[in-house]
C-alpha positions as CSV (number, residue, x, y, z in Angstrom):
1,M,136.0,76.3,77.7
2,V,133.2,76.1,80.3
3,V,132.5,79.3,82.0
4,S,133.8,79.2,85.6
5,R,131.0,79.2,88.2
6,T,131.0,80.6,91.7
7,A,132.0,78.2,94.5
8,N,128.4,77.2,95.3
9,G,126.3,78.6,92.4
10,L,126.0,80.1,89.0
11,R,126.9,83.3,87.4
12,I,123.7,84.8,86.1
13,G,123.1,87.8,83.9
14,V,119.8,89.7,84.5
15,I,118.6,92.3,82.0
16,A,116.0,94.8,83.2
17,P,114.0,97.1,81.0
18,P,115.4,100.6,80.9
19,W,112.2,102.4,81.6
20,V,112.1,102.3,85.5
21,P,115.0,101.8,88.0
22,V,115.4,98.6,89.9
23,P,113.8,98.5,92.4
24,P,111.1,101.1,91.5
25,V,110.6,104.2,93.5
26,E,106.9,103.8,93.3
27,Y,104.9,102.0,90.6
28,G,106.8,99.2,88.8
29,G,105.7,95.6,89.3
30,T,108.2,94.1,86.8
31,E,111.1,96.0,88.4
32,L,110.1,95.0,91.9
33,V,110.1,91.3,90.8
34,I,113.6,91.7,89.2
35,D,114.9,93.3,92.4
36,L,113.6,90.4,94.5
37,L,114.9,87.8,92.1
38,A,118.3,89.3,91.8
39,R,118.8,89.7,95.5
40,G,117.4,86.3,96.2
41,L,119.7,84.6,93.7
42,V,122.7,86.2,95.4
43,E,121.5,85.2,98.8
44,A,121.2,81.6,97.5
45,G,124.9,81.6,96.7
46,N,124.9,82.7,93.1
47,E,126.7,85.6,91.4
48,V,124.4,88.1,89.6
49,V,125.2,90.8,87.1
50,L,122.2,93.1,86.7
51,F,122.2,95.2,83.5
52,T,119.9,98.1,84.4
53,T,120.0,101.9,84.5
54,G,122.5,103.9,86.5
55,D,119.9,105.2,89.0
56,S,119.0,101.6,90.1
57,T,119.9,100.7,93.7
58,C,119.5,96.9,93.7
59,P,122.4,95.7,95.9
60,V,124.1,93.3,93.4
61,T,126.7,93.9,90.8
62,R,125.2,96.4,88.3
63,R,126.1,97.5,84.8
64,W,124.4,100.1,82.6
65,M,124.5,102.2,79.5
66,H,121.8,104.8,80.4
67,P,122.7,106.7,83.6
68,H,119.0,107.3,84.3
69,A,115.8,105.4,83.7
70,L,114.3,106.4,80.4
71,G,110.6,106.6,81.4
72,T,107.8,104.7,79.7
73,A,107.3,107.4,77.1
74,A,110.9,107.1,75.8
75,A,111.6,106.1,72.2
76,P,112.1,102.3,71.4
77,R,115.7,103.1,70.2
78,G,116.7,103.5,73.9
79,E,115.7,100.0,74.6
80,R,117.4,98.6,71.6
81,E,120.7,100.3,72.6
82,H,120.2,99.1,76.1
83,V,119.8,95.4,75.2
84,E,122.6,95.4,72.6
85,A,125.0,96.8,75.2
86,A,123.7,94.3,77.8
87,Y,124.3,91.2,75.6
88,R,127.8,92.4,74.8
89,E,128.6,92.9,78.5
90,L,127.2,89.6,79.6
91,A,129.4,87.4,77.5
92,D,130.9,85.6,80.6
93,V,127.8,84.4,82.4
94,D,126.3,80.9,82.6
95,L,122.8,82.1,81.7
96,I,121.0,85.3,80.8
97,H,117.5,86.2,82.1
98,D,116.2,88.9,79.9
99,H,113.1,90.8,81.1
100,T,113.0,93.2,78.1
101,L,110.9,92.9,75.0
102,A,113.5,94.0,72.5
103,G,116.3,91.6,73.6
104,P,114.9,88.1,73.0
105,V,113.8,88.9,69.4
106,R,116.8,91.1,68.5
107,V,119.5,89.0,69.9
108,G,118.0,85.6,70.5
109,L,120.3,82.9,71.6
110,H,123.5,84.5,72.9
111,P,126.4,84.1,70.4
112,T,128.4,82.3,73.1
113,G,125.8,79.6,73.3
114,T,124.7,80.8,76.7
115,P,121.1,79.9,77.4
116,V,118.7,82.8,77.4
117,V,115.4,83.0,79.4
118,T,112.7,85.6,79.0
119,T,109.7,86.3,81.2
120,A,106.3,87.3,79.7
121,H,105.3,90.0,82.2
122,G,102.3,91.2,80.2
123,E,99.2,89.9,78.5
124,F,99.6,87.5,75.5
125,T,97.8,89.7,73.0
126,P,98.1,88.6,69.3
127,V,101.1,90.9,68.9
128,M,102.8,89.5,72.0
129,R,102.0,85.9,70.9
130,R,103.9,86.6,67.7
131,H,106.7,88.3,69.6
132,F,107.3,85.4,72.1
133,A,106.8,82.8,69.3
134,T,109.7,84.5,67.5
135,A,111.8,84.5,70.6
136,A,111.1,80.8,71.2
137,A,112.0,80.0,67.6
138,R,115.4,81.6,68.2
139,G,116.1,79.3,71.2
140,V,114.9,81.6,74.0
141,S,113.1,79.8,76.9
142,V,109.9,81.5,77.8
143,V,108.6,81.8,81.4
144,A,104.9,82.5,82.1
145,I,103.9,84.0,85.4
146,S,100.6,82.2,85.8
147,H,98.7,79.2,84.3
148,A,96.0,81.5,83.1
149,Q,98.5,83.5,81.1
150,R,100.0,80.4,79.7
151,S,96.6,79.1,78.6
152,T,96.2,82.2,76.3
153,A,99.2,81.2,74.2
154,P,98.9,77.5,73.4
155,G,101.3,77.7,70.4
156,I,104.2,79.0,72.5
157,P,106.5,76.5,74.2
158,V,106.6,77.7,77.8
159,A,109.6,76.3,79.7
160,A,108.0,77.0,83.2
161,V,105.2,78.7,85.0
162,I,106.6,80.6,87.9
163,H,104.3,82.7,90.1
164,H,105.7,86.0,91.5
165,G,106.7,86.2,95.1
166,I,107.3,88.8,97.7
167,E,109.1,89.1,101.0
168,P,106.3,88.7,103.6
169,E,108.4,90.2,106.4
170,R,108.2,93.5,104.5
171,F,104.4,93.5,104.9
172,P,103.5,93.7,108.6
173,A,100.1,92.6,109.7
174,G,97.5,95.3,109.4
175,R,94.4,95.6,111.6
176,G,92.1,96.7,108.8
177,D,90.8,99.3,111.2
178,G,91.0,102.4,108.9
179,R,87.3,102.2,108.0
180,Y,87.9,102.2,104.3
181,A,88.3,100.0,101.3
182,L,91.3,100.4,99.1
183,F,91.9,100.5,95.3
184,L,95.5,100.2,94.4
185,G,97.1,100.0,90.9
186,R,97.0,102.3,87.9
187,M,94.4,104.4,86.2
188,S,93.0,102.2,83.5
189,P,89.5,101.0,82.6
190,D,90.7,97.4,82.8
191,K,91.8,98.0,86.4
192,G,88.4,99.5,87.2
193,A,88.9,102.5,89.6
194,H,85.4,103.7,88.5
195,R,83.9,100.3,89.3
196,A,85.7,100.3,92.7
197,I,84.0,103.6,93.7
198,R,80.5,102.3,92.7
199,I,81.1,99.1,94.6
200,A,82.2,100.8,97.8
201,R,79.4,103.3,97.6
202,A,76.8,100.5,97.2
203,A,78.3,98.8,100.3
204,G,78.2,102.0,102.3
205,R,82.0,102.0,102.6
206,R,84.5,104.8,102.1
207,I,87.2,104.1,99.6
208,I,90.7,105.4,99.0
209,L,92.1,105.2,95.6
210,A,95.9,105.1,95.1
211,A,97.0,104.8,91.5
212,K,99.7,105.5,89.0
213,M,98.5,108.3,86.6
214,Q,101.3,109.4,84.3
215,E,100.4,108.4,80.7
216,P,98.0,110.5,78.6
217,E,95.4,107.7,78.4
218,E,95.6,107.3,82.2
219,R,94.9,111.0,82.8
220,R,92.1,110.9,80.2
221,Y,90.4,108.0,81.9
222,F,90.7,109.7,85.3
223,T,89.3,113.0,84.0
224,E,86.4,111.4,82.1
225,R,85.3,108.5,84.3
226,V,86.9,108.6,87.8
227,E,87.1,112.2,88.8
228,P,83.3,112.8,88.4
229,L,82.7,110.0,90.9
230,L,85.0,111.3,93.7
231,G,83.6,112.8,96.9
232,D,83.9,112.6,100.7
233,D,83.5,108.8,100.5
234,A,85.8,108.3,97.5
235,I,89.2,110.0,97.8
236,F,92.1,109.9,95.3
237,V,95.6,110.2,96.9
238,G,97.7,109.7,93.8
239,E,100.6,107.2,93.4
240,V,102.1,105.7,96.5
241,G,105.0,103.4,97.3
242,G,107.1,102.2,100.1
243,R,105.9,102.6,103.7
244,R,102.9,104.7,102.8
245,K,101.6,101.9,100.5
246,V,102.0,99.3,103.2
247,E,100.3,101.5,105.7
248,L,97.3,102.0,103.3
249,I,97.0,98.3,102.6
250,G,97.2,97.3,106.3
251,G,94.6,99.8,107.3
252,A,92.1,98.8,104.7
253,E,89.2,96.5,105.4
254,A,89.6,95.0,101.9
255,L,91.3,95.5,98.6
256,V,88.7,96.2,95.9
257,N,90.3,94.9,92.7
258,P,87.5,94.9,90.1
259,I,89.7,93.9,87.1
260,R,88.0,93.2,83.7
261,W,91.0,91.9,81.7
262,P,93.0,88.7,81.8
263,E,95.7,90.0,84.2
264,P,98.7,87.8,83.9
265,F,99.4,87.8,87.7
266,G,98.4,90.8,89.9
267,L,101.2,91.5,92.4
268,V,99.0,93.9,94.4
269,M,96.8,91.0,95.4
270,I,99.5,89.1,97.2
271,E,100.8,92.3,98.7
272,A,97.4,92.9,100.2
273,L,97.1,89.3,101.4
274,A,100.5,89.6,103.0
275,C,99.2,92.4,105.2
276,G,96.1,90.3,106.1
277,T,93.8,92.4,103.9
278,P,91.2,90.3,102.0
279,V,90.9,90.7,98.3
280,L,87.6,91.2,96.4
281,T,88.1,90.6,92.7
282,F,86.6,89.1,89.6
283,P,87.7,85.7,88.3
284,E,89.8,87.2,85.5
285,G,93.3,86.1,84.5
286,A,95.3,84.8,87.4
287,A,93.0,86.0,90.1
288,P,91.7,82.4,90.8
289,E,95.3,81.2,91.3
290,I,95.8,83.9,94.0
291,V,92.5,84.4,95.8
292,E,91.0,81.4,97.7
293,D,87.3,82.1,97.3
294,G,85.7,82.4,100.7
295,R,89.0,82.0,102.6
296,T,91.2,84.9,101.6
297,G,88.6,87.0,99.8
298,W,86.0,86.4,97.1
299,L,85.9,85.9,93.4
300,C,82.8,87.8,92.6
301,V,80.2,87.5,89.8
302,D,79.5,91.2,89.3
303,E,79.5,94.6,91.0
304,D,76.4,93.9,93.0
305,D,78.0,90.7,94.3
306,M,81.2,92.4,95.1
307,A,79.4,95.2,97.1
308,S,77.5,92.5,99.1
309,K,80.8,90.7,99.9
310,L,82.4,94.0,100.9
311,A,79.6,94.6,103.4
312,I,80.5,91.3,105.1
313,V,84.3,91.2,104.5
314,S,85.0,91.1,108.3
315,Q,84.1,87.4,108.1
316,I,87.4,86.7,106.3
317,D,90.2,85.7,108.7
318,R,93.1,88.1,108.2
319,A,95.5,85.6,109.6
320,A,94.5,83.1,106.9
321,C,95.3,85.8,104.2
322,R,98.8,86.2,105.6
323,A,99.3,82.4,105.9
324,S,98.4,81.9,102.2
325,V,101.2,84.2,101.1
326,R,103.8,82.5,103.4
327,A,102.7,79.2,102.0
328,R,102.6,80.0,98.3
329,F,103.9,83.4,97.3
330,T,107.3,84.0,98.9
331,A,110.3,85.4,97.0
332,A,112.3,82.4,98.3
333,R,110.0,80.0,96.5
334,M,110.2,82.2,93.3
335,V,114.0,82.1,93.5
336,R,114.1,78.3,94.0
337,E,111.9,77.7,91.0
338,H,114.0,79.9,88.8
339,L,117.2,78.2,89.9
340,A,115.7,74.8,89.0
341,L,114.9,76.1,85.6
342,Y,118.3,77.7,85.1
343,R,120.1,74.5,86.1
344,R,118.0,72.4,83.7
345,L,118.7,74.8,80.8
346,I,122.4,75.0,81.5
347,A,122.6,71.2,81.6
348,E,121.0,71.0,78.2
349,Q,123.3,73.7,76.6
350,P,127.1,73.7,76.8
351,V,128.4,77.1,77.6
352,I,131.5,78.5,75.9
353,E,133.6,81.4,77.2
354,L,134.4,84.3,75.0
355,P,136.6,87.3,75.7
356,A,134.9,90.2,77.6
357,A,133.5,93.0,75.5
358,A,135.0,96.4,75.2
359,G,134.1,99.4,77.3
360,G,131.4,102.1,77.2
361,V,129.3,100.5,80.0
362,T,129.4,101.5,83.6
363,V,129.7,98.9,86.4
364,D,128.8,99.1,90.1
365,A,129.7,96.2,92.4
366,P,128.4,95.9,95.9
367,A,130.7,95.4,98.9
368,G,129.1,92.1,99.7
369,P,126.5,89.7,98.3
370,S,123.6,91.2,100.1
371,S,124.7,94.7,101.2
372,A,124.3,98.0,99.4
373,S,127.1,99.0,97.1
374,T,129.8,101.2,98.5
375,C,131.9,101.3,95.4
376,G,131.7,104.3,93.1
377,P,130.9,103.5,89.4
378,H,133.7,103.4,86.9
379,L,134.0,102.8,83.2
380,L,135.1,99.4,82.0
381,R,138.2,99.8,79.9
């Protein structure tokens, strides 16, 4: 029997990793994208069941096994239990979009025949290439988040390249009048907080650094390479999120993003552009797909080049930065492209209904398709 669909759309199961709630309180690019996608799918007339952790607040129907996010230092067993419970509970959907790493290779094609999609949120290292090749061999459709990322895994059949998107209305125009440059991200040599300080100092600009610093290697990098460079013109304010993050971005003359790794996308760059803040970066990974050189920022050759561009960044039209996001990087566009992929995969794979799984998982259903949940959680029996 074909699974019944909602009146105007699909019934879609979304599996989030168990490490961070959806949406994240502060740092968590993957979880932010999942929140935007889940909400956007519902607003487009579809039914979404999000398997996440109990402390998530995404206003769609939610189910979970773990009442609280496990944290990135948790044992892998927690993720295995999470995804096994998720696949049991999502037996009645038209399609599953699995954003975990464990799920696609442990479960593979859903036993009901339901199509399974997974997004590669990270770099295609040799280990990750083997991982996603295994998932693809088991019938899972792989989504890449940039053409640069896709190019690093030529042996993996990628079903679609879908850039991330944001809601531009949540990023008001900033005047860039704070008299500082901004570094925003996490404490990692690849992200380059130490380079950002050197660049800003060479340009005669004050810089504010806002970064996630939770893991031991992040703390070690900060202590050894970043902290010695701090001073009155280079201030570390810790991890920021929500309104404070938007305020920092909007007040910055520029986002200094001196990455030295093939970053698969770079959500912080489109967040900056949405506020009208130009982006200075190196042409690594997906950066050339985001920054229009000379129009919304610069793709710089080296640190000296970036410092010279920072000194003249007022030449960039902040309105053009905002326009680029509205034209290319909206959540609505991201949702449309995912729906097109989902419908194509469903058309290619008949879906068979099986009885619902037994209990042990908690469910929370919102009062309406786009409003926050008002129903208390209860155990499925």
